[in-house]
C-alpha positions in Angstrom: -46.0 -36.7 -115.1 -43.7 -33.8 -116.1 -43.1 -30.8 -114.0 -46.0 -29.4 -112.0 -45.5 -26.0 -113.4 -45.8 -27.4 -116.9 -48.9 -29.2 -115.8 -50.4 -25.9 -114.7 -49.5 -24.3 -118.0 -51.1 -27.2 -119.9 -54.2 -26.9 -117.9 -54.8 -23.3 -118.7 -52.0 -22.0 -121.0 -53.8 -18.7 -121.7 -54.2 -17.8 -118.0 -52.4 -14.6 -117.3 -52.0 -15.6 -113.7 -49.7 -18.6 -114.4 -46.5 -16.5 -114.2 -47.6 -15.0 -110.9 -48.5 -18.5 -109.6 -45.0 -19.7 -110.5 -43.5 -16.6 -108.8 -45.6 -17.1 -105.7 -44.6 -20.8 -105.5 -41.0 -19.8 -105.7 -41.4 -17.3 -102.9 -43.4 -19.7 -100.8 -40.8 -22.4 -101.2 -38.0 -20.1 -100.0 -38.9 -20.9 -96.4 -38.3 -24.6 -96.9 -35.1 -26.7 -97.3 -34.6 -28.2 -100.7 -33.9 -32.0 -100.4 -30.2 -32.8 -100.3 -30.5 -35.4 -103.1 -31.8 -32.8 -105.5 -29.1 -31.6 -107.9 -29.0 -28.5 -110.2 -29.7 -30.8 -113.2 -32.9 -32.1 -111.7 -36.1 -30.4 -112.9 -38.1 -28.4 -110.3 -41.3 -30.1 -109.3 -44.0 -28.2 -107.6 -45.3 -31.4 -106.0 -42.0 -31.8 -104.2 -43.0 -28.9 -102.0 -45.1 -29.5 -98.8 -48.8 -30.0 -99.4 -49.6 -26.7 -97.7 -47.4 -24.8 -100.1 -48.9 -26.4 -103.1 -52.4 -25.7 -101.8 -51.4 -22.1 -101.4 -50.1 -21.9 -104.9 -53.3 -23.4 -106.5 -55.4 -21.0 -104.4 -54.3 -18.2 -106.8 -55.9 -20.0 -109.8 -59.4 -18.6 -110.7 -62.5 -20.8 -110.6 -62.6 -21.3 -114.3 -59.1 -22.9 -114.3 -59.6 -24.9 -111.2 -61.3 -27.8 -112.9 -58.7 -28.5 -115.6 -56.0 -28.2 -113.0 -57.7 -30.8 -110.9 -57.7 -33.1 -114.0 -54.0 -32.8 -114.4 -53.1 -35.4 -111.8 -54.4 -37.2 -108.8 -52.2 -35.3 -106.4 -53.5 -31.9 -107.6 -57.0 -33.2 -107.5 -56.7 -34.2 -103.8 -54.9 -31.0 -102.9 -57.5 -28.7 -104.5 -60.5 -30.7 -103.2 -61.6 -28.5 -100.4 -61.6 -25.3 -102.5 -63.3 -27.1 -105.3 -66.0 -28.5 -103.0 -66.5 -25.1 -101.3 -67.0 -23.3 -104.7 -69.1 -25.8 -106.5 -70.9 -27.9 -103.9 -71.3 -25.8 -100.7 -74.4 -24.2 -102.3 -76.3 -26.5 -104.6 -79.1 -25.2 -106.9 -81.9 -27.4 -108.3 -84.1 -25.9 -111.1 -87.5 -27.4 -110.4 -88.8 -27.4 -114.0 -86.9 -30.6 -114.8 -85.6 -33.6 -112.8 -82.0 -33.1 -114.1 -80.6 -31.3 -111.1 -82.2 -33.7 -108.7 -80.8 -36.7 -110.5 -77.4 -35.1 -110.4 -77.7 -34.5 -106.6 -78.8 -38.1 -106.1 -75.7 -39.3 -108.0 -73.5 -37.2 -105.7 -75.1 -38.9 -102.6 -74.6 -42.4 -104.1 -71.1 -42.0 -105.6 -69.3 -39.3 -103.6 -70.0 -39.2 -99.9 -66.9 -36.9 -99.6 -68.6 -34.3 -101.8 -72.0 -34.6 -100.2 -70.4 -33.9 -96.8 -69.5 -30.5 -98.1 -73.0 -29.4 -99.0 -74.3 -26.6 -96.7 -77.1 -25.0 -98.6 -79.8 -26.3 -101.0 -81.9 -23.9 -103.2 -85.0 -25.2 -105.1 -85.8 -22.6 -107.6 -88.1 -21.7 -110.6 -85.2 -19.6 -112.0 -83.4 -21.5 -114.8 -80.4 -19.3 -114.4 -79.9 -20.5 -110.8 -78.9 -17.0 -109.5 -76.5 -16.4 -112.3 -76.6 -13.0 -114.1 -78.0 -12.8 -117.6 -74.5 -11.8 -118.8 -73.4 -15.5 -118.1 -75.5 -16.7 -121.1 -73.8 -17.2 -124.4 -75.9 -16.2 -127.4 -75.5 -15.1 -131.0 -77.3 -12.1 -132.4 -78.3 -11.8 -136.0 -76.8 -8.8 -137.8 -80.1 -7.1 -138.1 -81.3 -8.4 -134.7 -81.9 -6.7 -131.4 -79.5 -7.4 -128.5 -82.3 -7.6 -125.9 -84.4 -9.9 -128.0 -81.4 -12.2 -128.7 -80.7 -12.4 -125.0 -84.3 -13.1 -124.2 -84.5 -15.9 -126.8 -81.4 -17.5 -125.3 -83.0 -17.5 -121.8 -86.1 -19.0 -123.2 -84.3 -21.9 -124.8 -81.8 -22.4 -121.9 -83.9 -25.3 -120.6 -87.0 -26.9 -121.9 -89.6 -27.7 -119.2 -90.7 -31.2 -118.6 -94.2 -32.4 -117.7 -93.9 -33.5 -114.1 -94.6 -37.2 -113.8 -95.0 -39.7 -111.0 -91.5 -40.9 -111.7 -90.2 -37.3 -111.3 -92.0 -36.8 -108.0 -90.8 -40.0 -106.5 -87.2 -39.2 -107.5 -87.4 -35.7 -106.0 -88.8 -37.1 -102.7 -86.1 -39.7 -102.5 -83.4 -37.1 -103.2 -84.7 -34.8 -100.5 -84.9 -37.6 -98.0 -81.2 -38.2 -98.7 -80.6 -34.6 -97.9 -82.4 -35.0 -94.6 -80.1 -38.0 -93.8 -76.9 -36.0 -94.2 -75.1 -35.5 -90.8 -74.5 -31.8 -91.3 -77.1 -29.0 -91.1 -78.5 -28.0 -94.5 -80.1 -24.6 -95.0 -83.0 -25.1 -97.5 -84.1 -22.1 -99.6 -87.3 -22.5 -101.7 -87.7 -19.9 -104.4 -91.0 -20.6 -106.3 -92.5 -17.5 -107.8 -94.1 -18.0 -111.2 -92.3 -17.1 -114.3 -93.1 -17.7 -118.0 -92.0 -21.1 -119.1 -91.2 -21.7 -122.7 -92.1 -25.0 -124.3 -91.0 -26.4 -127.7 -94.0 -27.3 -129.8 -94.1 -30.2 -132.4 -93.5 -27.8 -135.2 -90.3 -26.4 -133.7 -91.8 -23.1 -132.3 -91.8 -21.8 -128.8 -95.0 -21.2 -126.9 -95.2 -19.8 -123.4 -97.2 -20.8 -120.3 -97.6 -19.3 -116.9 -95.5 -21.6 -114.7 -98.3 -22.3 -112.2 -99.9 -24.3 -115.1 -96.8 -26.3 -115.6 -93.9 -26.1 -113.2 -94.3 -28.4 -110.2 -94.2 -25.8 -107.4 -96.7 -27.8 -105.4 -94.9 -31.0 -106.2 -91.8 -29.5 -104.6 -93.7 -28.4 -101.5 -95.3 -31.8 -101.3 -91.8 -33.5 -101.6 -90.4 -31.2 -98.9 -93.3 -32.1 -96.6 -92.8 -35.8 -97.0 -89.1 -35.6 -96.6 -89.5 -33.5 -93.3 -86.9 -31.0 -94.3 -87.0 -27.7 -92.6 -87.3 -24.7 -94.9 -85.3 -21.6 -93.8 -86.1 -19.3 -96.7 -89.3 -19.2 -98.8 -90.4 -17.1 -101.7 -93.9 -17.6 -103.1 -96.4 -15.7 -105.2 -100.2 -15.6 -105.6 -100.2 -18.5 -108.1 -98.3 -21.0 -105.8 -101.5 -22.4 -104.3 -103.8 -22.3 -107.2 -106.0 -25.5 -107.2 -104.0 -26.8 -104.2 -106.9 -28.5 -102.3 -105.2 -31.9 -102.6 -101.9 -30.6 -101.4 -103.3 -29.1 -98.2 -105.6 -32.1 -97.6 -102.8 -34.6 -97.7 -99.9 -32.8 -96.2 -101.0 -29.6 -94.3 -99.5 -30.7 -91.0 -96.2 -31.8 -92.5 -96.0 -28.7 -94.7 -96.6 -26.4 -91.8 -94.0 -28.3 -89.8 -91.5 -27.8 -92.7 -92.2 -24.1 -92.7 -92.1 -23.6 -89.0 -88.3 -22.9 -89.1 -88.7 -20.0 -91.6 -86.5 -17.0 -91.0 -87.2 -15.4 -94.4 -90.5 -15.1 -96.2 -91.4 -13.2 -99.4 -94.8 -13.2 -101.0 -95.2 -11.8 -104.5 -98.5 -10.7 -106.0 -102.0 -10.0 -104.8 -103.3 -12.9 -102.7 -106.9 -13.7 -103.4 -109.5 -14.2 -100.8 -109.9 -17.8 -101.8 -106.2 -18.6 -101.0 -105.8 -16.1 -98.1 -106.0 -18.7 -95.4 -103.1 -20.7 -96.7 -100.8 -17.7 -96.6 -102.0 -16.7 -93.2 -101.3 -20.2 -91.8 -97.8 -20.0 -93.2 -97.2 -16.6 -91.5 -98.7 -17.7 -88.2 -96.5 -20.8 -88.0 -93.2 -19.0 -88.7 -92.6 -17.7 -85.1 -88.9 -17.0 -85.8 -89.4 -14.8 -88.9 -86.6 -12.3 -89.3 -87.3 -11.0 -92.8 -90.7 -10.4 -94.3 -91.4 -9.1 -97.8 -94.6 -8.3 -99.7 -94.4 -7.4 -103.4 -98.1 -6.8 -104.0 -98.6 -5.1 -107.3 -97.3 -5.8 -110.8 -93.5 -5.2 -111.1 -92.4 -3.2 -114.2 -90.1 -5.0 -116.6 -88.7 -1.9 -118.3 -87.9 1.7 -117.3 -90.9 4.0 -117.9 -93.5 1.3 -117.7 -96.5 1.7 -115.4 -97.2 -0.5 -112.5 -100.3 -1.5 -110.6 -100.7 -0.7 -106.9 -102.8 -3.4 -105.3 -104.3 -3.6 -101.8 -102.4 -5.6 -99.1 -104.9 -7.1 -96.7 -104.6 -6.2 -93.0 -105.2 -9.8 -92.0 -102.2 -10.9 -94.1 -100.0 -8.0 -92.9 -100.7 -8.8 -89.2 -100.9 -12.6 -89.3 -97.5 -12.9 -87.5 -96.6 -11.6 -84.1 -93.2 -10.4 -85.7 -91.4 -10.5 -82.3 -88.1 -11.4 -84.1 -88.4 -9.3 -87.3 -85.4 -7.3 -88.3 -86.1 -6.6 -92.0 -89.4 -5.5 -93.7 -90.0 -4.8 -97.4 -93.3 -3.7 -98.9 -93.5 -2.7 -102.5 -96.3 -1.8 -104.9 -99.0 -1.9 -102.2 -102.0 0.1 -100.9 -102.1 -0.2 -97.1 -104.3 0.6 -94.2 -102.4 3.2 -92.1 -103.5 1.8 -88.7 -102.4 -1.7 -89.7 -99.0 -0.4 -90.7 -98.6 1.4 -87.3 -99.6 -1.8 -85.5 -97.1 -3.8 -87.4 -94.3 -1.3 -86.5 -95.4 -1.5 -82.9 -95.0 -5.3 -82.8 -91.4 -5.2 -84.0 -90.4 -1.7 -82.8 -87.4 -3.0 -80.8 -86.0 -5.4 -83.4 -86.4 -3.7 -86.9 -83.2 -2.5 -88.4 -84.1 -2.4 -92.1 -87.3 -1.0 -93.7 -88.2 -0.6 -97.4 -91.6 1.0 -98.4 -91.4 1.4 -102.2 -94.4 2.6 -104.2 -96.6 2.4 -101.2 -99.7 4.5 -100.4 -102.4 4.6 -97.7 -106.1 3.9 -98.3 -107.2 7.1 -96.5 -105.2 10.4 -96.7 -101.6 11.6 -96.4 -102.0 12.9 -92.8 -102.3 9.3 -91.6 -98.6 9.0 -92.5 -97.7 11.1 -89.4 -98.4 8.2 -87.0 -96.4 6.0 -89.3 -93.4 8.4 -89.2 -93.7 8.6 -85.4 -93.7 4.8 -85.1 -90.5 4.6 -87.2 -88.9 7.4 -85.1 -89.5 5.3 -82.0 -87.4 2.4 -83.4 -84.0 2.4 -81.5 -82.2 0.1 -84.0 -83.5 1.3 -87.4 -80.4 1.7 -89.5 -81.7 1.6 -93.1 -84.8 3.3 -94.5 -86.1 3.5 -98.0 -89.3 5.4 -98.7 -91.0 5.8 -102.1 -94.5 6.8 -101.0 -97.3 7.8 -103.3 -100.2 10.1 -102.6 -102.9 8.5 -100.4 -106.5 7.7 -101.2 -105.9 5.7 -104.4 -108.3 3.2 -105.6 -107.4 -0.5 -105.8 -105.6 -1.5 -109.0 -104.3 2.1 -109.4 -101.9 2.5 -112.3 -98.9 4.8 -111.7 -95.9 5.8 -113.8 -92.4 4.5 -112.9 -89.8 6.8 -114.3 -87.0 4.8 -112.6 -88.3 1.4 -113.7 -89.6 0.5 -110.2 -86.2 1.2 -108.6 -86.1 3.7 -105.7 -83.9 6.8 -106.4 -80.8 7.2 -104.1 -82.3 10.4 -102.7 -85.1 8.3 -101.0 -82.6 6.0 -99.1 -81.2 6.8 -95.7 -78.6 4.9 -93.7 -77.5 5.3 -90.1 -79.6 5.5 -87.0 -79.0 9.2 -86.3 -79.5 10.4 -89.9 -82.7 8.5 -90.1 -84.0 10.0 -86.9 -83.0 13.5 -88.0 -84.9 13.1 -91.3 -88.0 11.7 -89.6 -88.0 14.6 -87.1 -87.7 17.0 -90.1 -90.8 15.4 -91.7 -92.8 15.7 -88.5 -91.6 19.2 -87.7 -92.5 20.5 -91.2 -95.8 18.5 -91.3 -94.6 16.6 -94.4 -96.2 13.4 -95.4 -94.2 11.9 -98.2 -90.5 11.4 -98.7 -89.1 14.8 -99.5 -85.8 15.6 -97.8 -86.7 19.3 -97.4 -90.0 21.2 -97.4 -91.3 21.7 -101.0 -91.5 25.5 -101.5 -94.4 25.0 -103.9 -96.6 23.5 -101.2 -95.5 25.7 -98.3 
């Protein structure tokens, strides 16, 4: 098998950490007695050291080198198993546009109970990157091409969406039922906002569709309902339940039961009156909700773009009693001031984190005074971000976003006492918006 050190070098000979690994192994072995039958002429073997020491040595190898090291020999594969399982299988992502990830997960259940026992979190997502940054994508840019366009083209062709079939749905349901049978608790995150999905046409060109027309978001929810898995975190948008009468008619009770354990809920986009009841039912059933987010208007894609502020219905805002809420985020929304004050009253003693970004009231700026007072009365409020716009805007109002929809640092406050001090300053100076100090132009 050769020396273990040489095995490490063969596994990743370009790794600059190999010399430090050998040095650490030598230091770690200094506390142990070398076997008496080992002579100076015998080669040093890392695997002759106790298993704990070898595990410590391999812990210094980065994630990229971990897999080839595991392939070096059976002993190193066994020793590095726990770290390998923690890094690659503790949190499993399934991209819902194809059945590939679900088939892979089913294979793990059938062929490796040892690996499946290490799964702690499952995320079902419409994001093909599966929480990876765009920088993780490899792409080639033409000499005359644009960097951003090349990256966007690489993302579009990363995966080709498949038309969901009966076979796919049955396979997904079976896989999720296998998740339900695991002895350990699995946190299930469902991330289903619509994105543009790119399809390859017969003539070799890409065409795009809104994902609610193609991606099986409702198929995923239906599968979750039948598998009776509890969803702990859910992100939806205003397209999720388009033409969903059959989904609700067949599985409303099971779907509501699956969502009853929600601790995190984010709703993107403006919910129409036709679909309002479904979102209200979800909110009302989630009695243990800790984080609630509404991203009502259109989000800008580039710095300098305009966005739409859209109305957030009071019946949606106040659908939940919010007795456990600790975090609230509302962006790109037009709100009723009285409803916002009532929401703050319900979770006054629990809220620690508030974001109001590109938010305005339907009436006038003076109605923000009760809002500020309600926030001042919160004993645990430790983070506050305010990006408020002038009140009285019409629905579907377009505004400029010089920061690309990101709140400037000057609008963010941390710490209970600094937040209270700033809110008192706003109230004492009869200021309505988010300025740190009185604006001399308006005084």
